[in-house]
BAFI-3210 file (N, C-alpha, C; in Angstrom, 3 decimals, decimal comma, padded with zeros to 6 digits):
// residues 48
n [1|2|3|4|5|6|7|8|9|10|11|12|13|14|15|16|17|18|19|20|21|22|23|24|25|26|27|28|29|30|31|32|33|34|35|36|37|38|39|40|41|42|43|44|45|46|47|48]
n.u [122,785|125,708|129,093|132,128|135,492|138,861|139,859|137,580|135,934|133,074|132,828|131,226|127,765|125,530|122,604|119,310|116,247|113,247|110,365|108,322|106,483|104,050|102,101|099,497|098,253|095,241|095,833|097,488|100,093|102,863|103,889|106,592|106,582|107,854|110,508|110,658|111,433|114,077|116,292|119,318|120,304|121,614|122,468|124,189|123,206|124,035|126,453|128,754]
n.v [111,792|111,084|111,660|110,258|111,118|109,793|109,739|109,406|111,570|113,653|114,605|115,737|116,058|113,990|114,804|113,803|113,793|112,127|110,063|108,321|105,374|104,529|102,449|102,944|101,046|099,567|098,791|100,736|100,474|101,142|100,549|100,364|100,511|101,230|103,197|105,898|107,972|109,025|111,561|113,265|116,000|118,871|121,386|123,436|123,530|123,504|124,677|123,167]
n.w [099,635|101,214|100,159|100,787|101,703|101,402|104,010|105,513|106,027|105,307|102,063|100,078|099,046|097,242|095,694|095,063|093,194|093,536|092,837|094,976|095,160|097,274|099,341|101,562|103,985|105,409|108,003|108,944|108,070|105,933|102,629|100,520|097,122|094,691|093,244|091,246|088,349|088,845|089,377|089,296|091,221|089,829|090,490|092,953|095,838|098,528|098,682|098,527]
ca.u [123,697|127,049|130,266|133,197|136,871|139,665|140,022|136,298|135,180|132,106|133,426|130,114|126,528|124,796|121,191|118,449|114,799|112,604|108,973|108,188|105,135|103,840|100,726|099,138|097,293|094,226|096,420|098,398|101,443|103,184|104,683|107,268|106,447|108,792|111,118|110,694|111,854|115,261|117,083|120,344|120,303|122,870|122,900|125,023|122,448|124,672|127,744|129,850]
ca.v [110,727|111,635|111,099|110,345|111,152|108,642|109,751|109,162|112,807|113,928|115,479|116,453|115,285|113,807|115,029|113,256|113,976|110,872|109,813|107,030|104,812|103,948|102,068|103,084|099,982|099,798|098,564|101,868|100,169|101,703|099,631|100,995|099,684|101,545|104,520|106,210|109,320|109,387|112,593|113,848|117,460|119,328|122,653|123,311|124,277|123,536|125,361|122,198]
ca.w [099,922|101,419|099,482|101,772|101,229|101,821|105,468|106,159|106,197|104,246|101,063|099,442|099,027|096,005|095,984|094,020|093,264|093,151|093,184|095,630|095,122|098,606|099,681|102,976|104,189|106,446|109,324|109,123|107,605|104,628|101,827|099,393|095,922|093,625|093,202|089,817|087,943|089,613|088,706|090,150|091,296|089,219|091,065|094,140|096,839|099,845|098,596|098,682]
c.u [125,084|128,101|131,437|134,564|137,611|139,804|138,701|135,462|134,198|132,706|132,369|128,882|126,020|123,320|120,376|117,005|114,179|111,117|108,913|106,721|104,955|102,364|100,540|097,993|096,315|094,769|097,485|099,851|101,628|104,145|105,271|107,198|107,529|109,352|111,307|111,151|113,036|116,081|118,064|120,266|121,647|123,334|123,713|124,363|123,134|126,021|128,936|130,727]
c.v [111,324|110,904|111,341|110,389|109,934|108,578|109,628|110,399|112,983|114,972|116,349|115,558|115,169|113,889|114,553|113,665|112,686|110,930|108,422|106,607|104,028|103,619|102,226|102,115|100,330|099,586|099,613|101,535|100,765|100,762|100,387|100,047|099,967|102,944|104,831|107,646|109,820|110,381|113,197|115,362|117,954|120,671|122,389|124,061|124,407|124,233|124,452|122,168]
c.w [100,096|100,594|100,414|101,097|101,767|103,345|106,229|106,416|105,032|103,318|100,394|099,534|097,597|096,349|094,785|094,280|092,763|093,476|093,786|095,586|096,420|098,788|101,174|103,232|105,314|107,851|109,662|108,809|106,220|103,921|100,641|098,208|094,902|093,841|091,718|089,600|088,766|088,804|089,698|090,069|090,792|089,767|092,333|095,301|098,190|099,836|098,757|097,445]
res [m|p|v|y|s|v|d|g|e|v|e|r|y|n|v|y|h|v|y|m|i|i|r|h|d|l|d|n|r|k|y|l|y|d|v|i|n|i|k|k|e|t|s|n|p|l|g|c]
***
């Protein structure tokens, strides 16, 4: 998720790890049921 500065430029990114519970139906549609185990990434992988 981008974090924007006052002038509208991307200042940094917040990165999260999540598990998404998705149902794949017989009609090839996918349904998002839940997002669990949300954890914010604390390292700085992008050098921001």
